[in-house]
N, C-alpha and C positions, 0 to 999 in steps of 0.2 A: 599762155600762148594766145596770140590775138585771134579773133574770130575769123579774120580774112585768111590767116594761115590754116586754120581748121578747114575752111572751105576749099582751099587749094589742095590740101591733103585728101579730102573726100573725093574731089574731082580726079586727082591723080591715081587714087586707089581704084576708081571705077575705070579709068583709061590712062594707063601709064605712058601712052604715046601721044597724049593730047599736046598739041602744039602750044607754044607760049602765047601765040596770037589768040587761039581759042580759049586758053586758060584766062587770058586777060579779059576777053569779052564776057566770060562767065562770072568773073569776079569784079568787073568794073575797073580793072587796072589796065594800064598800057602794056604793050608786049614786053618792053624792057623792064617795067616794074614787076611784072609777073615772073620774068626770068630771074630778077634779083631776089625775089621772095623765095623761089625754089632753091637757088644757090645758097641762100642763107639757111634754109631748112636743112640742106645737105651738110653745110659747114657746122651746124649745131648738133648734127648727129640724129636729128629727128627723122630725116630720110636717110637711112643707112646704106641704101644701095638699090639696085635693080637686078632682077634675075628672070631667066626664062622658066616658066612653069609649063612643062611639056605633057603631052598625052601619053601616060605610061602604057596604056594598052597598045598604042602604035609602036612602042619600043619593045613590046613583048614581055611586059611586066604587069599583067592584069591583076595579080593577087597582092593585096595590101593586108598587113597584119600588124598588130601591136603586141609586143612581147615584153612581159614583166619579168625582170630578173632579180634574183636574190642570191647572194654568196652562200655557199655551203658553210663556210667558216666566218662567223660574224667578226672575228678578230683579225681577219685578213685585211691587207691594205686596200683602201678604197680606190682601186685603179681599173675598174670595169671599163670606163670610156676609153682609156688608153689601150686596153687589151682588144677592144672591138673596133678601133679606129680604122683598121685596114679592111674591114668587111664592107664592100661597096654596096651590098644590098640594104645596109642600115642607113636609112635616110635621116633619122634624127634620134637623139638620145637625151632623155629628160631625167634628171634626178628628182625623185618624188618622196613625199611623206607617206607613211603607211607600211604595210607588211613588206612590200618589195622595195628595193633600193632605186631601181631605174626602170623606165619604160622606153622601149625602142620601137620606132616605126620603121617597118621594113617593106620592101617591094620585091616580089619574086615572080617567076614565070609560071609556077605550078605548085600544087600541094607537095609534090616530090622535092621540088627545089626548096620549099619551106622546111620540110623535114631535114634536109641536108644542112640548111643554114642553122637550124636549131642545134644540131649536133656540133657544128663548128663553134657556135656561141657558147655552149656549155663547156666544151673543151678549152677554148681560148680563155674564158673568164672564170672557170670553175664555179659556175652558178647553176641554180635550178631555174626553170622557166615556166611561165604560164602564158598561153597564147590566146589572143582574141583576133579572129579573122573578120575582116571588113566585108560586108555584103554590098553596101552601096554608100555613097557619100552625097547627101543633099547639098552640102556646101562645105568649103574649107578655105583656109588661107585669107579670111577676112581680117582686115586691120581693125584693131579695137580702138577706134577713135571716139572719145567721149563727146556725145552730142550735147554740148553745154547749152545750146540755144533751144533744145527741145525739152520742154518741161516734163513730158511723159517718158523721156529717155527712150524714144522710139527707135526703130531699126533704121540704120543709115541706108539711104538709097544708093544703089550702084556699088555696094561693097564688093571687094575682090572675092572671086570664088563663087559668085551666085549662079553663073550660067553653067550648069552641068551638062556635059555631052557635046561640048564644042571647044573651040580655041578662041579665046578673047585676049585682050591685052590689058595688063594691070601693072601698077607700081607696087614694089615691095617695101612697105614701111616697117623699119626695124629689122630688115633682113641683112645678111652679110654684105659687105661692100663690093660693088662691081659697077661697071659702066655700060650696061645694056638695058633693054626693056624687057617686059615679061609677057609670056603667053600663058593664059589661064586654061586649065584642063579639067576633065572629069575625074572622079575618084571613086571611092568605094564605101551604113549601119553596120553593125558588127556582131560577131558571133563568138562566144567564149568557148575556149577549150583548155581545161586544165591539162598540164602537159604530159599527155601521152603523145600528142602531136607537138605540143609546144612547151 
């Protein structure tokens, strides 16, 4: 990838609503050239889309947790994602190496809602669970852009998700396809609970 494209991505991750004019000024390109570069990054699938990142507290979902799941029967079909796809509280599902098979990120309104969700997860997927409750989130959602020009591999300035406690705008690099811009929001360090609760 050309360095100018890396710079464009860093700028867009910091501000997904940056105009092509401002993008051009920041990179030494004309407005039309900046526009063409962005379109090319989209066509190549490097920018996969844009999304709204909302303030979950404002939506009444202040509690975030990570739930590790493991099938009771190791010989059972590996269909946990399909079984849990309809649970709207599950924000993401990751297949992982280790003792558990999947880790789910969930957002709920209260400990009681989390307990109810855990019951539904166990029933729907026939799995055991282990829950980690998030206490705070210093940052999240930062795009992992390799800083090729930085010999010390330093932290990228303006990475998405750095401003905790407010709403900012950022681009989603590598997220699912869409045609909107993003609003970055606060989140939630973590506390483990073997599953009596989770």
